[in-house]
N, C-alpha and C positions, 0 to 999 in steps of 0.2 A: 711445182705446186704440189705434187704429191707428198713430198717432204714436209710441207706446211700442215697438210692435213695429219700427217703421222704426229708430229710434235703437239699438235693442238687437240688430237683426238677427235677430228671431225671429218665429215665426209667433203669432198671436193668436187664441184661441177665446172669444169673448164669450157668456156664458150669461145668460139673463134670461128673465123672464116674457114672455109674448106678449099682444098685442091691445091694448085701450083699457080704462081703468079711470077714470072721472070725467073730469077734464081731462088725464090722463097717457097716453101711448102707450109701450108697452114694445117692446123690439127687441133682437136679438142679431145676431151675424155673425161669420164668420171670415175673416181677412185674412192675406195672405202677407207676406213680409218687406218689401215696398215699400208696404204698406198697401192693396193692393187686394182688395176683398171677394171671396173664393173661393167661398164658399157661404153661403146664408142661407134660413131657413124663412118670412121674411117674418111674417104674422100667425097662423101655424098651429103647432101642438105637433108635436114630432117629434125625431128624432135623426138626425144627419149623421155620416158618416164621411168623413174627408179624409186621402188619403195624402200624407205631406210628405217631400220628398226632402232628405236632409242636406246634399247638395251645393249647393242652392239657399241655405240658411242660411250655409254657409261662403263662398259668392259675395257674399252681401249684408253680411256682417262684413267681407271683405275690400275690397269696393267702397266703402262708406260710411265705415267706420272711425270711428264716432263714439266709441267707447269705447278708441281708441289713445292718448289723451293723458290717461287716468285716472292718478292717483297712488294706488294702493292702499296704499301703505306709509305714507301721511300720514293715513289714516283713523283709526288708533289713537290718534294725537296729538290729532286734532280731538275724539274722543270723551272722552279725558282731560281736555282743557281745559274741556269741557262739563260733566263730573262735577265738576270743581274749582269752577266757577262755580256750579253748583247746590249745592256742599258735600254731595255724596252720593257713594256708592259703587255701581257696578253692573258687571256682566259683560257682555261683548259678544263676538260672533263676527262675524269678516268672511270671507267666501267669496269667492275671486277664481278664476274659471276662464277659461282661454284656450284 
């Protein structure tokens, strides 16, 4: 999930169960816009509060610019082609925020 935060330039809060169950380990964690873990409860239950500076998000989006080359005006055409391929009709909504 940290990689998604890096590519989208956003902070990620990962919520999960904690501890071990059978052969599975559950964990969570919150990462900043560069994928660095900011806080974690490790194996204990609890609630964390983290202040987020909007300027850090703006900085990451301007620095990395993974979303710069998107072509949101082409998404509708792609979805229309898929609907025709499936021979079904559906409604879709595309939200773009800059």
